[in-house]
C-alpha positions in Angstrom: 36.7 -43.2 -71.5 33.2 -41.9 -70.9 32.2 -38.2 -70.5 30.6 -37.5 -67.3 27.9 -34.8 -67.2 26.4 -33.1 -64.2 23.3 -31.9 -66.0 21.1 -33.1 -63.2 21.8 -29.8 -61.6 24.8 -28.8 -59.6 22.9 -26.3 -57.4 22.4 -27.2 -53.8 19.0 -28.9 -53.1 19.7 -29.7 -49.5 16.8 -27.7 -48.2 14.3 -29.2 -50.5 15.6 -32.7 -49.9 15.6 -32.3 -46.1 12.0 -31.0 -46.1 10.7 -33.8 -48.3 12.6 -36.6 -46.5 11.3 -35.2 -43.1 7.8 -36.3 -44.1 8.7 -40.0 -43.7 11.4 -39.6 -41.1 11.2 -42.5 -38.6 8.5 -44.4 -40.6 10.8 -46.5 -42.7 9.8 -49.8 -41.2 6.4 -49.0 -39.7 3.2 -50.6 -41.2 0.5 -48.4 -39.9 -2.1 -46.2 -41.6 -0.5 -43.1 -40.4 2.9 -44.2 -41.7 1.3 -45.1 -45.1 -0.4 -41.7 -45.2 3.0 -40.0 -44.7 4.4 -42.1 -47.5 1.7 -41.0 -49.8 2.4 -37.4 -49.0 6.1 -38.0 -49.5 5.6 -39.6 -53.0 3.4 -36.6 -53.9 6.0 -34.2 -52.8 8.7 -35.9 -54.8 6.5 -35.9 -57.9 5.7 -32.2 -57.4 9.3 -31.3 -57.0 10.7 -33.4 -59.8 8.1 -34.1 -62.4 5.2 -31.6 -62.2 7.3 -28.6 -63.3 8.6 -27.8 -66.8 12.2 -27.2 -65.7 12.2 -29.3 -62.6 15.5 -30.8 -61.3 15.7 -34.5 -60.8 15.2 -35.9 -57.3 18.3 -36.4 -55.2 20.0 -39.7 -54.5 18.4 -39.9 -51.0 14.9 -39.1 -52.4 15.2 -41.8 -55.1 16.5 -44.3 -52.5 13.6 -43.6 -50.2 11.0 -44.1 -53.0 12.7 -47.4 -53.9 12.6 -48.4 -50.2 8.8 -47.8 -50.2 8.4 -50.1 -53.2 10.4 -52.8 -51.4 8.7 -52.8 -48.0 5.2 -51.5 -48.0 2.1 -53.8 -48.0 -0.3 -51.3 -49.5 -1.1 -52.0 -53.2 -1.7 -48.3 -53.7 1.7 -47.4 -52.4 3.4 -50.2 -54.3 1.8 -49.1 -57.6 2.4 -45.4 -57.0 6.1 -45.8 -56.0 6.6 -48.0 -59.0 5.0 -45.4 -61.3 7.1 -42.6 -59.8 10.4 -44.4 -60.2 9.5 -45.3 -63.8 8.6 -41.8 -64.7 11.7 -40.4 -63.1 13.8 -42.9 -65.1 12.2 -41.7 -68.3 12.4 -38.0 -67.5 16.0 -38.1 -66.2 17.9 -40.9 -68.0 21.3 -41.7 -66.5 22.9 -42.4 -69.9 22.4 -40.5 -73.2 24.3 -39.9 -76.4 26.1 -36.7 -77.0 24.8 -34.4 -79.7 28.2 -34.1 -81.5 27.3 -36.4 -84.4 28.0 -40.0 -85.1 31.8 -39.6 -85.4 32.2 -38.5 -81.8 29.1 -40.2 -80.3 29.7 -41.4 -76.8 27.5 -42.1 -73.8 27.1 -39.2 -71.5 26.8 -40.6 -67.9 25.2 -38.6 -65.0 27.9 -39.3 -62.5 25.8 -38.5 -59.4 22.6 -40.2 -60.5 21.0 -42.7 -58.2 20.8 -46.3 -59.4 19.1 -49.4 -57.9 22.2 -51.4 -59.0 25.6 -51.4 -57.3 28.1 -54.0 -58.4 30.7 -54.4 -55.8 32.5 -57.1 -53.9 31.9 -55.2 -50.6 28.4 -56.5 -50.2 28.4 -59.3 -47.6 27.2 -62.8 -48.1 24.7 -62.3 -45.4 22.9 -59.6 -47.4 23.0 -61.8 -50.5 21.3 -64.7 -48.7 18.3 -62.5 -47.6 18.3 -60.2 -50.6 15.0 -61.3 -51.9 13.2 -59.9 -48.9 15.6 -57.4 -47.4 14.3 -53.9 -46.9 17.5 -52.0 -47.7 20.6 -52.2 -49.8 21.2 -52.1 -53.5 20.7 -54.7 -56.1 23.7 -56.6 -57.3 23.9 -59.7 -59.5 23.2 -62.1 -56.6 20.1 -60.1 -55.5 18.8 -59.9 -59.0 19.4 -63.7 -59.4 17.3 -64.3 -56.3 14.5 -62.1 -57.6 14.4 -64.1 -60.9 14.2 -67.3 -58.9 11.4 -65.9 -56.8 9.5 -64.9 -59.9 10.0 -68.3 -61.5 8.6 -70.0 -58.4 5.6 -67.6 -58.3 4.7 -68.2 -61.9 5.2 -71.9 -61.9 3.5 -72.7 -58.6 1.0 -70.0 -57.8 -2.5 -69.6 -59.1 -2.5 -66.1 -60.6 -6.0 -65.2 -59.4 -4.8 -65.4 -55.8 -1.4 -63.6 -56.1 -0.4 -61.9 -52.9 1.2 -58.5 -52.3 4.7 -59.8 -52.3 4.3 -61.3 -55.7 2.8 -58.1 -57.1 5.7 -56.1 -55.7 8.3 -58.5 -57.1 6.8 -58.3 -60.6 6.7 -54.5 -60.5 10.2 -54.3 -59.1 11.4 -56.6 -61.9 9.8 -54.3 -64.5 11.5 -51.2 -63.0 14.9 -52.9 -62.9 14.6 -53.9 -66.6 13.7 -50.4 -67.6 16.8 -49.2 -65.8 19.0 -51.7 -67.6 17.4 -50.8 -70.9 17.9 -47.1 -70.4 21.6 -47.7 -69.7 22.3 -50.4 -72.3 20.5 -49.0 -75.4 22.5 -45.8 -75.6 25.8 -47.5 -74.8 25.2 -50.2 -77.5 24.3 -47.6 -80.0 27.5 -45.7 -79.2 29.4 -48.9 -79.7 27.9 -49.6 -83.1 29.0 -46.1 -84.2 32.4 -46.0 -82.6 33.3 -49.7 -82.1 34.7 -48.9 -78.6 34.0 -52.0 -76.6 34.4 -50.2 -73.3 31.1 -48.5 -73.8 29.2 -51.8 -73.7 31.6 -53.5 -71.3 30.8 -50.9 -68.6 27.0 -51.2 -69.0 24.9 -52.3 -66.1 23.7 -55.3 -68.1 27.2 -56.5 -68.9 28.3 -56.2 -65.3 25.2 -57.9 -64.1 25.7 -61.0 -66.3 29.5 -61.2 -65.9 29.4 -61.8 -62.2 30.8 -65.1 -60.9 28.3 -65.0 -58.1 25.5 -66.3 -60.3 24.9 -69.3 -62.6 24.3 -67.6 -65.9 22.7 -70.5 -67.6 20.4 -71.2 -64.8 19.4 -67.5 -64.7 18.6 -67.6 -68.5 16.6 -70.8 -68.2 14.6 -69.3 -65.4 14.0 -66.2 -67.5 12.7 -68.4 -70.4 10.5 -70.3 -67.9 9.0 -67.1 -66.6 8.2 -65.7 -70.1 6.7 -68.9 -71.4 4.9 -69.5 -68.1 3.2 -66.1 -68.3 2.1 -67.0 -71.8 0.7 -70.4 -70.6 -1.4 -68.9 -67.8 -2.6 -66.0 -69.9 -5.8 -67.6 -71.1 -6.4 -69.3 -67.8 -6.2 -66.0 -65.9 -8.5 -64.2 -68.3 -11.1 -67.0 -67.9 -10.8 -67.0 -64.2 -11.2 -63.2 -63.9 -14.2 -63.3 -66.3 -16.0 -65.9 -64.2 -15.1 -64.6 -60.7 -17.4 -61.7 -60.2 -18.5 -62.9 -56.8 -15.0 -63.5 -55.5 -14.0 -60.0 -56.8 -16.9 -58.4 -55.0 -16.1 -60.3 -51.8 -12.4 -61.1 -51.8 -11.1 -63.6 -49.2 -8.8 -62.6 -46.4 -5.9 -63.9 -48.5 -6.8 -61.8 -51.5 -6.9 -58.0 -52.2 -9.3 -56.7 -54.7 -6.7 -54.1 -55.9 -4.2 -56.9 -56.6 -6.8 -59.0 -58.5 -7.8 -56.1 -60.7 -4.1 -55.2 -61.4 -3.2 -58.8 -62.5 -3.8 -58.6 -66.3 -1.8 -55.4 -66.7 1.0 -56.5 -64.4 1.2 -59.9 -66.0 1.5 -58.5 -69.5 4.0 -55.9 -68.5 6.1 -58.4 -66.8 6.1 -60.6 -69.9 7.1 -57.6 -72.0 9.9 -56.7 -69.6 11.3 -60.2 -69.8 11.3 -60.0 -73.6 13.2 -56.8 -73.3 15.8 -58.5 -71.1 16.3 -61.4 -73.5 16.5 -59.1 -76.5 19.1 -56.9 -74.8 21.2 -59.9 -73.9 21.2 -61.2 -77.4 22.1 -57.7 -78.6 24.9 -57.7 -76.1 26.1 -61.1 -77.3 26.2 -59.8 -80.9 28.3 -56.8 -79.9 30.6 -59.0 -77.9 31.0 -61.2 -80.9 32.0 -58.2 -83.0 34.4 -57.1 -80.3 36.0 -60.5 -80.2 36.6 -60.6 -83.9 38.3 -57.2 -83.7 40.5 -58.3 -80.8 38.9 -55.7 -78.4 38.1 -58.1 -75.6 40.4 -59.6 -73.0 40.4 -62.5 -70.5 38.9 -60.1 -68.0 35.7 -60.1 -70.1 35.2 -63.8 -69.4 33.5 -66.4 -71.5 29.7 -66.7 -71.7 27.5 -69.0 -73.8 25.4 -66.9 -76.2 21.8 -66.7 -75.1 20.5 -67.8 -78.5 22.3 -71.2 -78.0 20.7 -71.6 -74.6 17.3 -70.8 -76.1 17.7 -73.2 -78.9 18.7 -76.0 -76.5 15.7 -75.3 -74.3 13.2 -75.2 -77.2 14.6 -78.4 -78.6 13.9 -80.5 -75.5 10.6 -78.9 -74.5 8.0 -78.7 -77.3 5.5 -77.0 -75.0 8.0 -74.2 -74.4 8.6 -73.9 -78.1 4.9 -73.2 -78.7 4.7 -70.7 -75.9 7.9 -69.0 -76.9 6.7 -68.5 -80.5 3.4 -67.1 -79.2 4.9 -64.6 -76.7 8.2 -63.5 -78.1 7.5 -60.9 -80.8 10.8 -59.0 -81.5 11.0 -59.6 -85.3 14.8 -59.7 -85.8 15.7 -62.2 -83.1 12.5 -64.2 -83.5 13.5 -64.8 -87.1 17.0 -65.6 -86.2 16.0 -68.1 -83.5 13.6 -70.0 -85.7 16.0 -70.1 -88.7 18.8 -71.3 -86.5 16.4 -73.9 -85.1 15.7 -75.3 -88.5 19.4 -75.1 -89.5 20.6 -76.9 -86.4 17.9 -79.5 -85.7 16.4 -80.3 -89.1 18.4 -82.4 -91.5 19.1 -80.4 -94.7 18.6 -83.5 -96.9 15.0 -83.4 -95.7 14.5 -79.8 -96.5 15.7 -80.2 -100.1 13.1 -82.9 -101.0 10.9 -81.9 -103.9 7.3 -81.2 -103.2 4.3 -81.8 -105.4 2.6 -78.8 -103.9 5.3 -76.2 -104.3 8.6 -77.1 -106.0 11.6 -75.9 -104.1 13.3 -73.3 -106.2 17.1 -73.1 -106.1 18.5 -71.0 -108.9 22.2 -70.5 -109.7 23.7 -67.7 -111.8 26.6 -68.1 -114.2 29.0 -67.8 -111.2 27.3 -70.6 -109.3 26.1 -68.3 -106.6 22.8 -69.0 -104.9 20.1 -66.4 -105.5 18.2 -65.7 -102.3 14.4 -66.5 -102.4 12.1 -64.2 -100.5 11.4 -65.1 -96.9 7.8 -66.0 -97.9 9.0 -68.5 -100.4 11.4 -70.0 -97.9 8.5 -70.5 -95.4 6.4 -72.1 -98.1 9.3 -74.4 -99.0 9.7 -75.4 -95.4 6.0 -76.3 -95.1 6.2 -78.2 -98.5 9.3 -80.1 -97.3 7.5 -81.2 -94.2 4.5 -82.4 -96.1 6.7 -84.4 -98.4 8.4 -86.0 -95.4 5.0 -86.9 -93.8 3.7 -88.4 -97.1 6.9 -90.5 -97.5 7.2 -91.7 -93.9 3.6 -91.8 -92.8 3.1 -91.2 -89.2 6.8 -91.7 -88.2 8.2 -89.0 -86.0 11.2 -88.0 -88.0 11.6 -84.5 -86.7 12.1 -83.1 -83.2 9.6 -80.4 -84.1 5.9 -81.3 -84.2 3.9 -80.5 -87.3 1.7 -77.8 -85.7 4.7 -76.1 -84.2 6.5 -76.1 -87.6 3.5 -74.7 -89.4 3.2 -72.0 -86.6 6.8 -71.1 -86.9 6.7 -70.8 -90.7 3.4 -68.9 -90.6 4.8 -66.4 -88.1 7.9 -65.9 -90.3 5.7 -65.3 -93.3 3.5 -62.8 -91.5 6.5 -60.7 -90.4 7.9 -60.1 -93.9 
């Protein structure tokens, strides 16, 4: 079992909390300048009480909840950005989960029991809230709400011109970034503890594991939407940069449907959202790897359920969508999993008889020792061999399309692998 720590301060903070919350009392749903002014003062007060002091105590549950509420309902870009920054800084300053300092042999995640979290996984949340979760102004995030957020993001990225994104779209991207940072802060420490102790319960009780194991979502559809979002952000990256570079007049006089602050924030928000999505995919693949280890050791049970490993879903999607393959290789940059994905792609979808053909440019080397064991070539040599094999195939079969992977994509993949050695 986990060790619970109350290091967020056990002393009463009721007075401070009451005074700070009184600033926005009664203004939760109001959209007036006075209400927004009060919200700005409130955010400043939370920052001053929790972050601007060397030994400051973390904000209380209600204070965090109120800041998150501001992020979810306000229409002011300034308030959206400031509430996001405040939540993100609080998350970094006061992590919910950390490893103990007792050494590797006894490492276990220390959980702050009373800490606020935007996630609550419970069957008590009604279906009515789930149906309106994407736009609801209150209530925690569970698997169904997160699922709807991802669907909204996919729709925004695939159907909206980025130079005219509205406030709601900006808020959704920032909310997604914050939620991924929360999942990361919880999962990384737990997974590290699992690797040191091999206690599956540490990972099983992570927010990420509970999020994905819910029967209230379609896991495969969720993962496909995540891939679509990340690759879609890569696709529009150049288009957005060109639009912003040539839209000085529109930026000086934004239309009634545009906000200059939103337009100026787009490049940073777009890139940060893409990075957050990469974090999510990487964490899920790390979770799958830990789950595989736990399975082999007999640590899992039927209650853990069965889930298709994300890497298999990625391989299937890249196989049937060559455009996605190119965008994925361009935007996904985590070396370990990028290498694994590309190599599994070659192994699964490229016939090994093809790869072993001799090349006039660079002969494929395959040496055996006295015990008939294969000596591993360097990764660079392997990439060169892949390129040579493809050239041999092209020269033998002319213009015939004999591989599911285009020449340019194959060369790109091999070049990326070569650069990362």
